[in-house]
N, C-alpha and C positions, 0 to 999 in steps of 0.2 A: 745635553742633547738627547740622551736616551730617554730621560723623563719626558722631555718635550715631545719626542716621537711617540711615546706611549699615550700621551694625552691626545695627540692628533689622531692616532689610530682608534682610541676609545670614542672620540668625537665622531669619527667617520662611521664607526659601528652603530652608534646611536642614531645617526642620520639615516643609515640604511634601514634600521629597524623601523624608524618612524615612517620612512617612505613605503616600506612593505605593508605597514598597517593601513596606510591611506590608499592602497591599490584596490581595496574592496569598496566599491560604491554602494550606496543605499537607494539611489533613485535610478530605476531602469532607463527612463527616457534620457536622463543626463548622460548615463553611461553609453547608451546607444549612439548618441550624437558624437561622443568622443571616439567610439569604435569606428564609426564611419569616417571620421576625420583621420584616424590613424590606420585605417584599412585593416582593422582587426575584427575578430569574431567575439561573441559574448559568451562568458561562462557565468551562469546564474545559479546560486546556491539558495535553496529554500530550506530554512533551518529553524529549529527550536533551540536556540543557542545555549540557553541556561537550564534546560530541563530534559531534553531528549538524549538518552545515552548514545544512540546511533549518530546523532549530529555532533555530539561532543567528541566521540571517538574518531569520526571522519575528519574533523578539524585537526585533532591532535596527531593522528597517524598519517594523514594525507596532506591536508592543506598547509600544515606548518612544516612540511618536509622540504629539503633542498630539491628533491626530484620535482615537486610541484612548482617550486619557484622557477625552475628552468622550463617546465612544460607550459606555464601560464604566460610566457612572454608574448604568445600570439593572440592572447585574449585580453579583453577588458573585463574585470571581475565585478560581479554584483552579488550582494548578500541581501536576501529578502527574509527578514527575521520575524519570528513569532514567539518572543520570550514570554515567560509566565512570572518569573520572579521580579522582573523589572517591567515598567510600563513605558511603552513608546508614546511619543506625542500623537495626538489623535490624527493629525494629518498623515504621519508616517504609517500608523496602523491601518488607516483606510486605504492608503496607497498600496501597501503590501497585500492587503486582502484582495484588492482589485487585480493586482498582478497574478496572484495565485489563482483567482477565478478565471482569468484570461487563459491561463495555460493548464487549467483543470488539475491543479496540484492539491492533493488532499493528504499527503503523507510526507513525513520529514525523517531523514533528509531526502530531498529530491534535487538533482543537479541537471540543468538543461544547458545545451549548447545552442546558441541562436545565431542566425545570419543577421548581421547588423542592419543591412539595407532593407531587407524584407521583413525582418522580425520573426521569420519562420524558425521553428525548432528543427534541428538536424541531429540532435542527440539527446537522450534522456536516460538517466539512471535513478531509479527510485530505491531508497533504502541503502543500508551499508552493512555488509556481513563481516567486517573486521579484516578484510584483505589488506595486504601490504600496499604501500603507496605505488610501487611499480606495477602491481597487478591492476589496481584501480585505474591508474593512468593509462595503462594499455587498453583497458576497456573504453575509456574516453577517446583515446587516439583512433580507435577503430571506426568511429563515426566520421563520415566524409560529408562535407558541405557541397553536395551535388544535387541536381534536380531529381535524379533517380532516387537518391537516398532520402531527400525531403519528402518526395511523393510516397515512398514506402512508409516513412514514419507517420505521415499524415493519415494514411490508411490504418496503421496500427493504432494511432491516437483515436481515430473515429470509432474503431471497434471497441477500444477501451472505454470511451465515453458512453457508447451504447450499452456496454455491459454494466457500467456503473449506474446508468439511468435505470436499467432493468432491475438491478438489485434494489435501488431506492424505491422503485415502483412496487416491487413485490413486498418489500418491508412495510410499505404503507398499506397495501392490501391486507397483509396479515394482521397488522395492528387494527385495521377496521373490522376484520372478522372477530378478533378478540373483544373489541369494544361492543360489537353487536351480538356476541355469544353465538356466532354463526359457525358451528363446526363443519357442516357440509361445504360452506364457502372456503374455509381454511384448507380442507382436504383438496378442493379443486386447485387452489393456488399451489400447494405442495406438489400435487401431481404434475402441474405444468413446469415447476422449477426443476424437478428431478426426473422429468421424462427422459427415457432412454438409458437410465442407469441399469447395468446388468451385474450379475454375480452378487457378491457380498455387499457391494455398494448400494444395492436396492434398500438395504436396511437403514441407510441414512435418511431416506425419505420417510420411511415408516416410523423411525424414531422421532422425526420432527412432527409427524402427525400426533404421536403420543404426547409430546411436549405441549402441543397446542390444545389437545384434548384436556390435559390437566389444567392448563391456564384458563381455558374457557369455562370449564366446570370441574373443579376439584372433586366434587361429589360423584362424578361419573367414573368411578374407579374401575368398574368392570370394562368399560370401553377402552380406557387408557391401558389397562392391564392386557387386554386382548391385543392391542397394537404392539405393546412391548414384547409379548410372546412371539408375535409374527416377526418383529424386527430381529429377535434372537435367532429365529429359524433362518431368516434371510442372511444373517451375518455369516452363516456357514463356518462357524468356529474360527472366524477371523478375530483374534483377540483384541486388536486395536479398535475394531468396529463394535464388538460385543461389549467392551468395557463400559462405554457411556450408557448403553442400554441397561446393564446390570446396576450401575450407579444410580440412574434415575429411579429404577424400581425400588432400590434400597431406601432411597430418600423419601419417596411418597408412600411406601407401605413396608416399613422395616420388618414387620412380623409375617409378611407374606412371601412365599417361595415362588420365584420366577422360573418357569419351565418353558421350553420351546413349544411353539404351536405344532400341531401335527401337520405334516405335509398334506396338501390337497391331493385327493385320490386322482390318479391318472385315468383318463377315459379309456375304457376297454374297447378294442376294435370290434366292430359288429361281425357276427358270424357270417362267413361266406365272403367277407371283404377281401 
């Protein structure tokens, strides 16, 4: 009887494990139909399951935990995978790429919470910092599927997409200036990107000008060097900002000493003013 009971328990355990593995769907639309039927919400994981350290850690430390098993009862789970060591069928790969594009997912891991009926996102966590399961799940639990929350997230998403599009646009403009060897054009792009920076952070824009100067014309060393000297001045002895300035100088001219540019003279007040 004892042996029989042990076999039954082992069998039950195997069934539970198999059931748990099958709770992660791979087709969002199929999962969405199920969520509507069961009156649940959707939790969608975008992952690089066999290559991304963050994704592997998130699965091991959070999704494989007992805490998550309890938390996930209110959700239908979906895994949208982008593996590198194994090859997905073409249909699945295309479907996953389409889903990622729909929700503007470009980093892994990213976890979304979706309203099943509307398909709207009401929660998003991008990346994983190694936090304990309870901490990560508390962050997910803070998202509420309400109209106000969805509206707020839509606005945040709109701003994020706008910022991403701006970054892509600027990168293309910079590559175009490099291709055309157009240094004044590159300066104009950098000035626009870093407009409004104050204090030592101004050096970041000047450093980028120096980098572009060197890429556009490595022979224009005096121009690049002048920008590096200016960046070192603007860094105002901030070691974190000054370090890449010095490293670039050492790389492009190891025998040349980099010194700060002289501060621009201040305008003297007119007599009688």
